[in-house]
C-alpha positions, 0 to 999 in steps of 0.5 A, spaced: 501 549 513 507 547 510 507 543 503 506 535 504 511 531 500 511 524 502 505 521 506 504 514 509 497 511 509 496 505 513 489 502 510 484 498 514 477 496 514 474 502 516 479 507 519 485 509 515 491 513 518 495 518 515 502 520 516 505 526 512 512 530 512 514 536 508 521 536 504 525 537 510 522 531 513 518 535 519 511 532 520 506 536 517 500 531 518 498 526 523 491 524 523 485 518 522 480 518 516 474 514 516 474 510 509 469 515 506 473 521 507 479 518 504 478 521 497 476 528 499 482 528 503 487 527 498 483 531 493 485 537 497 492 536 497 497 537 492 500 531 488 505 528 493 508 521 494 504 516 497 506 509 500 502 504 502 503 497 504 501 492 499 495 488 500 489 486 496 485 493 497 491 497 496 491 496 489 484 499 489 486 505 493 493 506 489 489 506 482 484 511 486 489 516 488 493 516 482 487 518 478 487 524 483 495 526 481 498 523 486 504 518 485 503 511 489 508 506 491 506 499 494 511 496 498 511 489 501 509 489 509 516 485 510 520 491 508 516 496 512 516 492 518 524 494 520 522 502 520 516 501 525 520 505 531 515 503 537 509 498 539 505 496 533 499 500 532 496 504 526 499 511 527 506 507 528 505 503 521 503 510 517 509 513 520 514 507 518 510 507 511 512 514 510 519 513 512 520 506 508 517 509 501 522 515 501 528 510 501 532 509 495 533 502 496 526 500 497 523 495 493 516 496 490 510 492 488 506 494 481 499 496 482 495 491 479 489 493 474 482 490 476 483 485 471 489 482 474 486 482 481 480 478 478 485 473 475 485 466 479 492 464 480 493 456 478 491 451 483 497 448 483 504 450 482 506 443 480 505 441 472 499 436 471 500 429 473 503 424 468 499 418 471 493 416 467 486 416 472 485 411 477 480 408 472 484 407 466 490 403 470 491 396 469 
C-alpha cells in the first residue's frame, strides 16, 4: 500500500467516510468507518494531513487526531462545497474535503479547546439598551 499523505474525513453521527490520497494524488483509501473504529484506524497510519469540515464535533475529532500525531485542518463547509464533483453523499464529501485541504489558498478554522467550546456567546450582538426599565419610566 502506498503512503497516505492527505485524508478527507467526512464526519457524521455514526458512520464516517475516509478518502485518502498519496503524494501523487492517487486514491489509496476510500472506506467507511464506524465511530468506534476511527481512532484505531488513524493510530495505524503514519502522520498525515487530515481535512475535516468545521462543525461542533469536528473540534473534538481534531484534538483527538492531533494527539495521534496527525496535522488536522478544519474548513468551513461553504469553502468545501465547490470541490464536490457529483451528487451530495458522504463519499463525495470526503473526496471534496481531501481536495480542498490541499489547496494553497484555502482558509482554515482554528481548532477550539474544550474550554472555548463550552463558552456561551453573548445573547445579543448589540450593546445593552440605554433606556431605563419600564417600571422606572415617568
